[in-house]
N, C-alpha and C positions, 0 to 999 in steps of 0.2 A: 708519841701519839699524834692523832690527826689534829687535835686542837692545840693552839698555842696561846698561852697566857703571858701577860707582861704587866709590868708595874711593880708595886710593892716597894719596900724599903723600911727605913727607920723614921719614926715620927713620935713626937711627944703626945702625951695624953691630951685629948681634945682636938688633935690635928686631923688632917684629911689626907687620903690617898685615893688614887683611882687605878683600878685594875682593868685590863682589857683582855678580850679573848677573840680569836679569829682562827680561820683555817683557809688554806688555799686549795683544799681537796674537794670541797663541796660548798654549796650555799646553806646557810642556816635555815632557809625556808622550811616550815613544817616540823622543825625540831624544837625541843626544849633545851635551852642553854642555861646551865646551872653553875653556881659557885658553891664549892665546898671548902671547908677549912679543917685543919688538924692542929689543935693547940698542943703545946709541948706535953708529952706524956699521956695524951688522951687520944681517943679515937677520932676518925674523920666524921664530920657532920655537915649535912647540907644546910645552907643558910639562905639561898635565894635562887629563884629560877624565872626565866622569861620564856614564854611561848612565843617564838619569834614572829610568826606570821600574824597571830592574833594580837600580840602586844600585851597579853595578860601577864601579870607578875605574881610572884609568890615570895613571901618572906617569913622566916622564922621570927618568933617574938624577940629573940636576943638581938636582932639587928633592925627590926621594924622601926621606922622613923629616923634611923640614922644612916642606913645604907639604901642606895637607889640603884636598881638594875635598869639598864636602858640599851638601846641599840642604835647603830648607824647602818641602816639597811643598805645604803649605797656602797658601804665599805665592808659589808659582811662582818661587822664588829659588834661585840657586846661589851658593855662597860659595867663595872661595879664601882660606883662612887661611894666612898666610905667616909662619912663625917663623924665628928664626935668620937673619935677612936679612944678606946679604953685599953688598959693593960691586958684585960682578958680577951681582947680581940687578937692578941699576938698568936701567930701560928703560921703554918704553911697553907697557902690558899691554892685551890685547883679550879680551873674551869672544866666543865664536862658537858658533853652533848648527848642527849638521849631522845627517845621517841616523844616523851611528853614530860611536863612538869608535874609535881605532886598536886593532887586535887585537895582543896581545902578540907581539913578534917581527916584526910587519909594519911598524910605524911609521906615520907620517902619510901621507895622500895628498899629491900633489904641489902645489907652489905654483902660482899665487898664492893659490888659495882653500883648499888643503889639505882639500878635501872638505866644507868648511863652506858653508852656504847663507846664513846671516845673521851679520853682524858688528856688534859694538858699537863705539862710538868709543873711541879710545885713552885709557888712564888712565896718568898719569905716576907712576912709582914711583922715588924717588931714595933710595939708601942711601949715607950718608956714612961715611967712615972714622973 
């Protein structure tokens, strides 16, 4: 896909990891950059989104207060800083690029693409007890 995610790995409960997302094919301006995850045996779920130009952010309750999405505009990068990781955060994480982020109270668009146009490859995040 056009988006490239990086980071991930193995960490103990309470630890931190940072994921990054970028692309060399276009600038993130005017897009919504999102992070999704798929826990083992479960479906994919959107967890956070950044409206790149405006800087507005969106978080699901499951990660609010622990995860922070941010950007480095000079480098066309979006980060997901994950603190206070728990076993239930284990899964394959994906960055995705779409026209916009979910509006508060509206939620994500429907699967399988959730309104996203470009997807990065999965990044494995494993949190051990």
